[in-house]
C-alpha positions in Angstrom: 53.4 -4.8 12.4 50.3 -6.8 13.5 48.3 -8.8 11.0 45.3 -9.9 13.1 42.9 -12.6 12.2 39.3 -12.5 13.2 37.7 -14.9 15.6 35.5 -16.5 13.0 38.3 -17.5 10.7 40.5 -18.5 13.7 37.7 -20.8 14.9 37.4 -22.3 11.4 41.2 -23.0 11.3 41.4 -24.7 14.8 38.4 -26.9 13.8 40.1 -27.8 10.6 43.4 -28.7 12.3 41.7 -30.8 15.0 39.9 -32.8 12.3 43.4 -33.8 11.1 45.3 -34.4 14.3 42.5 -35.2 16.8 44.0 -32.8 19.4 42.7 -29.6 20.9 44.0 -26.5 19.1 44.1 -22.9 20.3 44.6 -19.6 18.7 46.5 -17.2 21.0 47.0 -13.4 20.5 50.1 -11.4 21.3 48.9 -10.8 24.8 48.6 -14.5 25.6 44.8 -14.6 25.4 43.2 -17.6 23.8 40.5 -16.3 21.4 39.7 -19.4 19.4 39.8 -23.0 20.6 38.4 -26.4 20.0 38.0 -26.5 23.8 35.4 -23.7 24.4 36.2 -23.6 28.1 39.6 -22.2 27.3 38.4 -19.3 25.2 39.2 -16.0 26.9 41.8 -17.6 29.3 45.5 -16.6 29.6 48.2 -18.8 28.0 51.6 -17.9 29.4 53.7 -19.9 26.9 51.6 -18.6 24.0 52.5 -15.1 25.1 56.2 -16.0 25.3 56.2 -17.6 21.9 54.6 -14.4 20.4 57.3 -12.3 22.1 60.2 -14.5 21.0 58.8 -15.3 17.5 59.8 -18.9 17.8 58.1 -22.3 18.6 58.0 -23.2 22.3 57.2 -26.7 23.6 55.9 -27.8 27.0 56.3 -31.4 28.3 54.2 -31.1 31.4 50.7 -29.8 32.1 50.1 -26.8 34.5 53.8 -25.9 34.7 52.9 -22.5 33.3 49.8 -20.4 33.8 46.9 -21.7 31.6 49.3 -24.0 29.7 49.0 -27.7 28.9 51.7 -29.8 27.4 52.0 -29.3 23.6 53.6 -27.1 21.0 53.1 -23.4 20.4 54.1 -22.0 17.1 53.9 -18.3 16.2 52.4 -17.7 12.7 53.4 -14.8 10.4 51.9 -13.7 7.1 53.7 -11.2 4.8 56.1 -10.5 7.7 53.3 -9.6 10.1 52.4 -11.5 13.3 49.1 -13.4 13.0 48.7 -15.5 16.1 50.3 -18.3 18.1 48.8 -21.7 17.3 48.9 -24.1 20.3 48.3 -27.8 19.9 47.8 -29.9 23.0 49.5 -33.2 23.4 52.9 -34.8 23.6 55.3 -32.6 21.6 56.9 -35.4 19.7 53.4 -36.5 18.5 51.9 -33.1 17.7 54.9 -31.1 16.5 54.2 -32.1 12.8 50.7 -30.8 13.1 51.9 -27.4 14.2 53.6 -26.9 10.8 50.5 -28.2 9.0 48.4 -25.7 11.0 50.7 -22.9 10.0 50.3 -23.9 6.3 46.5 -24.1 6.6 46.4 -20.7 8.3 48.4 -19.1 5.5 46.2 -20.6 2.8 43.0 -19.5 4.5 44.3 -16.0 5.1 45.3 -15.8 1.4 41.8 -17.1 0.4 40.2 -14.4 2.5 42.5 -11.7 1.0 41.5 -12.8 -2.6 37.8 -12.9 -1.7 38.1 -9.4 -0.1 40.0 -8.1 -3.1 37.5 -9.5 -5.6 34.6 -8.1 -3.6 36.3 -4.7 -3.3 37.0 -4.6 -7.0 33.3 -5.5 -7.8 32.1 -2.8 -5.4 34.4 -0.2 -7.0 33.3 -1.1 -10.5 29.6 -0.9 -9.5 30.1 2.4 -7.7 32.0 4.1 -10.7 29.6 2.8 -13.4 26.5 3.9 -11.6 28.0 7.2 -10.7 28.8 7.9 -14.4 25.5 6.8 -15.8 23.5 8.7 -13.1 25.6 11.9 -13.4 26.6 11.7 -9.8 29.5 13.8 -8.5 32.6 11.8 -7.7 35.9 12.7 -6.3 37.9 13.5 -9.5 41.1 12.0 -8.1 39.2 8.8 -7.1 37.5 8.5 -10.5 40.6 9.0 -12.5 42.5 6.5 -10.4 39.7 3.9 -10.8 39.4 4.5 -14.6 43.1 4.0 -15.0 43.0 0.8 -12.9 40.4 -0.7 -15.3 42.3 0.6 -18.4 39.7 3.2 -19.3 41.3 6.3 -21.0 39.8 9.5 -19.5 40.1 11.2 -23.0 38.6 8.3 -24.9 35.1 7.6 -26.2 33.1 4.7 -24.9 29.8 2.9 -25.1 27.5 1.4 -22.5 26.7 -2.2 -23.1 23.4 -3.5 -21.5 22.7 -7.2 -21.2 19.2 -8.1 -19.9 18.7 -11.6 -18.6 15.2 -13.0 -19.2 13.6 -13.3 -15.8 11.3 -16.1 -16.8 14.1 -18.6 -17.1 14.9 -21.2 -14.4 17.7 -20.4 -11.8 19.9 -23.0 -13.5 19.6 -21.3 -16.9 20.1 -17.9 -15.4 23.3 -19.0 -13.6 24.6 -20.5 -16.9 23.8 -17.2 -18.7 25.7 -15.3 -16.1 28.7 -17.5 -16.4 28.6 -17.2 -20.2 28.5 -13.4 -19.8 31.6 -13.3 -17.6 33.4 -15.5 -20.1 32.3 -13.2 -23.0 33.6 -10.2 -21.1 37.0 -11.9 -20.7 37.1 -12.9 -24.4 36.3 -9.3 -25.6 38.7 -7.6 -23.1 35.9 -5.8 -21.3 37.3 -4.9 -17.9 34.8 -2.5 -16.4 31.4 -4.1 -15.8 28.9 -4.6 -13.0 25.6 -6.4 -12.3 22.5 -4.1 -12.1 19.9 -5.8 -9.8 17.7 -7.7 -10.5 18.6 -8.9 -14.1 20.9 -6.6 -16.0 24.6 -6.4 -16.6 26.3 -3.1 -17.5 29.7 -2.7 -19.1 31.9 0.1 -20.4 33.2 -0.7 -23.9 35.9 1.1 -25.9 34.3 2.7 -29.0 37.5 2.2 -31.0 37.2 -1.5 -30.5 33.5 -1.7 -31.1 33.6 -2.7 -34.8 35.6 -5.8 -33.7 33.5 -6.6 -30.7 30.0 -6.0 -32.2 30.0 -9.2 -34.3 31.0 -11.2 -31.2 28.2 -9.7 -29.2 25.6 -10.4 -32.0 26.7 -14.0 -32.2 26.8 -14.4 -28.5 23.2 -13.0 -28.1 22.0 -15.5 -30.8 23.7 -18.4 -29.1 21.9 -17.9 -25.7 18.6 -19.5 -26.7 16.5 -16.5 -25.8 18.0 -16.2 -22.3 19.2 -12.6 -22.8 19.1 -9.5 -25.0 22.0 -7.2 -25.6 21.9 -3.5 -26.5 24.6 -0.9 -27.1 24.3 2.8 -26.5 25.9 5.5 -28.7 29.6 6.5 -28.4 30.3 9.2 -25.9 33.2 10.7 -23.9 33.7 8.8 -20.7 32.3 11.6 -18.6 29.1 11.7 -20.6 28.3 8.0 -20.4 24.9 8.8 -19.0 23.9 9.6 -22.6 25.2 6.3 -23.8 23.2 4.5 -21.1 20.0 6.3 -22.0 20.4 5.4 -25.7 21.4 1.9 -24.8 18.2 1.6 -22.7 16.2 2.8 -25.7 17.8 0.2 -27.9 17.0 -2.4 -25.3 13.3 -1.4 -25.3 13.2 -1.8 -29.1 13.9 -5.5 -28.8 12.3 -6.3 -25.5 9.2 -7.9 -26.8 10.8 -9.4 -30.0 11.1 -13.1 -30.3 13.7 -13.1 -33.1 15.8 -10.1 -32.3 18.3 -10.3 -29.4 20.9 -7.6 -30.3 20.4 -3.9 -31.0 22.8 -1.0 -31.5 21.5 2.5 -31.0 23.2 3.8 -34.1 21.2 1.3 -36.3 17.8 2.3 -35.0 15.3 4.6 -36.8 11.6 3.8 -36.5 12.3 1.6 -33.5 13.3 4.6 -31.4 9.8 6.1 -31.7 8.0 2.8 -31.3 10.0 1.9 -28.2 9.0 5.1 -26.5 5.2 4.5 -26.9 3.5 4.1 -23.5 1.7 0.8 -22.9 -1.7 2.3 -22.7 -1.4 4.1 -26.0 0.1 1.0 -27.6 -2.9 -1.1 -26.5 -5.4 1.4 -27.8 -3.6 1.7 -31.2 -3.6 -2.1 -31.6 -7.3 -2.3 -30.6 -8.1 0.2 -33.4 -6.0 -1.6 -36.0 -5.5 -5.3 -35.5 -8.2 -6.5 -33.1 -10.5 -7.5 -35.9 -7.9 -9.5 -37.7 -7.0 -13.1 -37.1 -3.5 -14.8 -37.1 -3.8 -15.6 -40.8 -4.5 -12.0 -41.7 -1.6 -10.7 -39.7 0.8 -13.3 -41.2 -0.2 -12.3 -44.7 0.3 -8.6 -43.9 3.8 -9.3 -42.5 4.8 -11.0 -45.7 3.1 -8.3 -47.8 5.1 -5.5 -46.1 8.3 -7.6 -46.2 7.9 -7.8 -49.9 7.4 -4.0 -50.2 3.7 -4.3 -51.0 4.4 -6.2 -54.2 1.5 -8.3 -55.2 3.7 -10.5 -57.5 6.4 -11.2 -54.9 3.9 -11.7 -52.1 1.7 -14.1 -54.0 4.8 -16.1 -55.2 6.1 -16.3 -51.6 2.8 -17.4 -50.2 2.0 -19.8 -53.2 -1.2 -17.8 -53.9 -2.8 -16.7 -57.2 -2.6 -12.9 -57.5 -6.4 -12.7 -57.6 -6.6 -14.7 -54.4 -4.1 -12.4 -52.7 -6.1 -9.3 -53.8 -9.3 -11.0 -52.4 -7.6 -11.6 -49.0 -6.3 -8.0 -48.9 -9.8 -6.7 -49.6 -11.2 -8.9 -46.9 -8.7 -7.4 -44.4 -9.9 -3.9 -45.5 -13.5 -4.9 -44.8 -12.6 -6.3 -41.4 -10.6 -3.4 -39.9 -11.4 -0.5 -42.2 -7.8 0.0 -43.3 -6.9 -0.8 -46.9 -3.4 -2.4 -47.1 -3.2 -1.3 -50.8 -3.5 2.4 -49.9 -0.2 4.0 -48.7 -1.6 5.9 -45.7 -3.6 2.9 -44.4 -0.7 0.6 -45.1 1.6 2.8 -42.9 -1.0 2.5 -40.1 -1.1 -1.2 -40.4 2.7 -1.5 -40.7 3.2 0.4 -37.5 0.6 -1.8 -35.7 2.6 -4.9 -36.7 5.8 -3.3 -35.4 4.1 -2.4 -32.1 2.4 -5.8 -31.7 
């Protein structure tokens, strides 16, 4: 069974070995053709002893130049990986001097092939996760056998209920901060046992989370979001059967919108949202017009006062105590807001209009 190695990697190996031994190094295929070499003139030429070494499966040494076709003195060692022939490594020079480098070259070749395999496996896994998650959330048709096999591979129960987790990285951050956030996200996934995840270009991670474990994971997510210094926001969609994860994604997106512009909220779960669901769906044009009609005439001090007033359930006593104001002074300020914007914070209907404006702002 042949385990071929591409020319680019072979050229990398011969250059690495030459740096150690100072001699020209060749990579020779089973037919005897040199397809990588530190001596470019020899690439594409025939190497008779290299062909014999490949056929016999053992190291062959040559003491004299030009005794065999295309061959110089040196050692020629066939390399195998997982029982499969890779290539013959030929090192030019007196055999007694370069023999030790042949075994070094064999070891380097094995290590680099293994590194390539791991990189390929990692890339393949990432591509598979990306393909499956996007197919599920976009309701695309997948081969049932392929989907079930992939779900099992990532420990996702086809009969279980799951949630989509969305992590949006703040695009305004520096590349260094973004890279650190991405590293932290990967560590958090490992800590919480999340195995099926992908990056959604340009700034979002998606992950599939077991609903049965969500009560344990949710506090970890909330704490993680708070610890990231505003670099990201996390939202979680509703629980759904695995083949209906598109619904979880849509609700997770709604939850993400509800905290997108907030400076103090970094974590949202769809199940906990009420008014935020309506507010997050308001189009930007309508939002701007609503704010123009309600808050444009007010200054920062007015808006701050209204925020406290609503947080204290419109209680004059609690609000005045919190703001260190006399109750009469507070009433005067509320009346002044009424004169400015035409909406009376002490009237229920007008208060609702102002409250929604603060939530939209």
